[in-house]
Structures are given as structure tokens and as C-alpha cells.
N, C-alpha and C positions, 0 to 999 in steps of 0.2 A: 415746073419739074419738082420742086420741093413738096408742093401740095400733093402731087401724084404719089411720091414715095411715102408720104405720111399716110395717105389713105390706103396705100398698099400694105403698109405695116399693120394698120388697124384691121384690114381685111384678113391678113394672115393670123393675127392674134385671135380674132373672133372665130376663124375657122379652126384654129388649134383648140380653143376652148370647147367648141361644138364637138370636135372629134374626141376630146378627152372625156366629155360627158357621155358621149355615145359609147365609148369603150368601157367606162365605169358601169353604165347601165347594162351593157352587154355582159360584163363579167359577173355582175351580182345577180343576174336573173337565174332562175332554176333551169339547169341544163343537165342532160344525161352525160355529156362529154365536155371536156375542156379543150381549149385550143392548144396547139403545140407550143406557142410561146409561154402559156401558163404552165404547161407541163415542164417545159425546160426550166422555168424559174423555180417551180416547186421541187424538181429533182435536184437542182443545184443547191437550193436552200436545205433540203432534207439531207443531202450528202454532207454538207458543211455541218449541220447540226449533229449528224451521226458521228462525224470525226471529232467534234468538240465534246459531245456528251459522254462518250465512252471513257476517255481519260479522266474527265471530270468525275464520272461515277466511280472509277477506280480510286482516285484520290480521296473522294468523299468517304468511300467504304473503308479505306486505310485509316483515315483519321477517326472514323467511328470505332474501328477496332482498337486503335491506340487509346481512345478515350475510355472504352469499356475495360481494357486491360488496366488502365490507371485506376479506375474506380474499383475494379476487382482487387487490385493490390492494396488499396486503401482499406477496403472492407476486410481483407484477410489480416492486415495489421491490427485493425480494431478487434477482430475476433480473437487473434492471438493474444492481444493484451487482456481481453476478457477471460480467456482460458487461463492465463498466468495468474490473474487476480483470483479466479475460482480455485486454482490449485493452492494458492496461498491461504485463501479463506478455509478450504478444507483442512489444510495443515493446522491452522490456528484453532479451528473447531476441535480437531482431534486432540491437540495439545491441551486445550482448556478442559475438554471432557476428562482427559487423563488426570489433570491437576485437580479438578473438582472431585473425582472419585477418590484420589489419594487423600485430599484434605478432609473429605467426609469420614474416611476410615480413621484419620488422625484424631478428629473430633470425637468419634465414637470410642477410640482407645483412651482418650483423655478422661472420659467419664468413668472408666473402670480402673483408673490408676489412683489408688488411695494412699500408697506408702511414700510417694514422692511427688514433687511439683514438676510437671513436664513443661519444657520450653520449646516451642516450635522453632525450627530453623530450616533454611534452604541451602542446598549444596550450591556453592558459587564457583568452585574450582576443583579440578581433578587432573593429576599428572598422568598422561597416557602411558608412560613408562612404568608407573606404579599404580595402575588402575585398581588393583585389588588390595592395595595397602593403605593409601591415605586419601582423604577428602577434606575439603575446606568448607566450613559453614559460615553463615553470616551473623552468628551470635558469639559474643566474647565476654571479656571481663566486665564490661559495662552492664551486661545482662545477667551477671551472677554466675557465669560459666567458669568452672574450675577444672584442672586436670583430673583425670581418672573418673569423671562422671560418665555414666552409661549413655550410649546413643542408640536409638532404635527407630524403627518404622512402625506402622500400624500392624505389620506382620510379625515382627520380632526383633531381637537384638542384632545390631550390626557392628558395634565396636565401642570404643571409649575415647574420651577426649584426651589427646596426647599433650597438646600445648595450647596456650591461649594468648591472644593479644587483646587490645582494647575493644575491638569490634568484630574480630573473627576468631575462629578456633580450628585447629587441625585435629581431625579424628582418625584414629588408627582402627582399621577394620579387623574383624575377627580372622579374615583370610590373609592378613599380613604375615610375612615371614620374619618373625621376631621371637627369639627364645623366651623373652620376658612377657610375651603376649599370651597370658593365661587367664582363664575364667573358671572359677569354681562352679561346677555344674552338678545337676542331679537328674537321674532318670526316673521319671514318675512311674509309679506302680504300687503294688501292694507293699513291697518293701523298698524303701528309697535306696537308690544305688548312686554313690558319689564318685566323682572323677574330675578331670580337668580338661577343658577345651583348649587344646594347644596344637597348632599346626593346621595346615590346609592342603588337601589333596587336589592339586590343580587338574590332574587328568580326569578325576571323577567329580570335581566341583563339590567336594564334601569336606566338612570339618572333621577333625579327629578328636575324639574324647578318650583320653588315656587314663591310666591308673585305676582301671575298673578291676576289682578283685576277680581272680580266676574262677571262683565258685559262684559268682553272681549269675543269675539266670536273666538274661536280657533278651527281649523279643523284638523282632522287626516291627517298626511302627510306633514304638513307645516314644513319648514326648520327652524332650530334654529341655530343662529350664535352668536358670541361675539358682544357685543354692542360697545365696546371701551370706555365705560364710567367709568370703574373701574380704569383706569390708569395703568393697568398691561398688559392686553391682547390687541393686535391690533384689530381693528374693522373688522368684516366680516369673521372671522375664523369659518368654519363650525363645528358645534358640533354634530348635529344629526337631526332627524325628530320626530315630535310629533306622538305618538301612542295612547295616552289615556289622558283624562282630568278628574281630580277628585277634587270636591269641598272640602274645609276644613270643619272641624266640626262646625264652626261658620258661614259659608256661606259668609265670608267677602272676601276671596281670593280663588284662584284655584291653583291646582298643576298639572302640565303636566308631564306625563312619556315620556321621550325622548330616542329613540333608538340611541345609539352612531354611528356616521359615521365611526369612527376608532375602531379597535379591541383593547381592553385592554389586551386581553389574549396573543396574538401572536405579540410581538413587537421586531423588530430587528433593523430597520433603522428609525431614527426620525430626525426632524429638530428643531432647537432652534431659536426663533425669536429675533434678536438683533435690537431693535428699537433705532433710533437716538433721537427721541423725544417721550416722554410718556405723557399721559394725567395727570390731577391733580384730586385727589379725592375731592369730595364735602367738606369733613371735612377740607382738606388742604386749599381749596378756602376760607372757612369761617374763618379759622385761619389767613390766609394772609390778608383778609379784615379787621379783628380786629386789626392786627398789623399796617396796613396802617392808620386806623382811629386813633389809639393811637398816632402814630407819627405825625399825622396832628394836634392833640390836643396839 
């Protein structure tokens, strides 16, 4: 009996192998139609793949979108940084071009200044509440700067040194509201016309030149310069041009409104005039004459 069962199992095994080979051969041969078991298997497999592939495709598409958004954000951040750098570079270029132009004018002005030694200085501080009155420059006593020295730009006179420290100086602008802030000036023309620059018209942004004789013929556009008679400012420094002439209330003198040649608003580079010799005020001349006469007696 055991021998029979053993042979039977072997016969079943061989039959199964033969059947499997036959089915394989049958399935791989070229046929126009497939059997219903194959159709069933293919349909089940396709349905399962369809169920799995669609969510997988949606998830894959979502992560692709997230990845693209992340890359887009990073690229935008880089572009924004480049734009900020470009804006800063443009600002630096504009500032350097402005400084270069101003310094070129200063150098050209220095070549034409024979009566005094110009000292270049840079504005380092300015009080917003007193914008049109005082500025601070980076040159002081160690550079030979002294009070009452004239301060100018390449365009014209802007003020005088009011006080000094070792390394800095405070400059009082011509537009400052100070009754003692006066400049002896002259209107250039056929006949010189003298007066004083004192006061500033904030509404019209004009300097006021007072004490002009009532019979003086002043024309619009005439140039106003320092006269050199005050003993503080060198002679011939350009102050501005006459724009309007106004008689005083008594008709004894006239006041000219003078448009400044230099801008008091935008000041960065200035020059301080170091004069080797200064004039003497009339009061000082009178005082010296009295002393001489007393010594003679």
C-alpha cells in the first residue's frame, strides 16, 4: 500500500507539472482572445492598480507643487536680496558721483583763491531744529581754524566759524537769525554799492542786504560779493545775486533781496578761508589813532 500511494503522488505531481506547462504554453502563444480566467485576473489587477495609482498620483503631484513653491520662494528671496543690493549700489553710486562733482568744484575753486589759504572740511553734524543756522565741520584748532574765518562752498559764501574745539568747529550760516550776524557786502557794477548782509527771509529763501543808499541804482541780477571792509571775510567772495529791491519805511535806505549762490540746505563739503592778514575794523582804526595821539601828547 505505501508503494502505491508513493507512485500515486508521483503521478499527480507529474500530471500537475504537465498541466502547468501546457497552461503556460497556452497563455503565451499568440491569440486573438484571452480566456475568461485571464480576463478576470487582468480586470482585478487593473482595478487594483487604478485604485492605488490615482491617490499616488495626487500625492506625487501635491509634493511636486510643494517642491516647486519652495524653490520659487527661495528664488524670490534671492532676487529680492539682489534687488536690495542693487538699490544700495545705485544709492552709493549717486552719492559718490555727487561727492565727486562737489570735490571737483572745490579743487577748481581752490586754484582761483589767491588771497587766502583754503582748508577743506566736511559737514559732520547738523541740528534739525536749527537747520538753517548752524553746522559742525571736521576741522578745528589743530588745523589752524579760528573763529570768524569765512566758510564757503565752490558756489559761494555760506557763513563763518563761530566757535572751535581741538578737532571740530561750529559754523554759523548766513541764514541764521542773529542780529550780530552781519557781512559787509558790495553790489558789483559800474559804481560799487555797499551794504550789509543781515537777516534771512525764510518765506522767499533770500538773504537781505540792508543799508543801501536810497539813490543807488540797483538792477535785478547784479552780483553781490564780500567787500573785505569788515576785517573778517576776504574780498570778492560771491554771496548771490539781487532779485528784488525794497525801500525802507522812511525812504532813507533800500533793502535788496539776494538769492544765495550757495545752497544752505544741502551742505556736505565746505572750505574755510585761512587769511594770513586781515583787515582792521573802522572802530579799531579809530581806537588805534586815539592811542597814537595820546602817546604823542
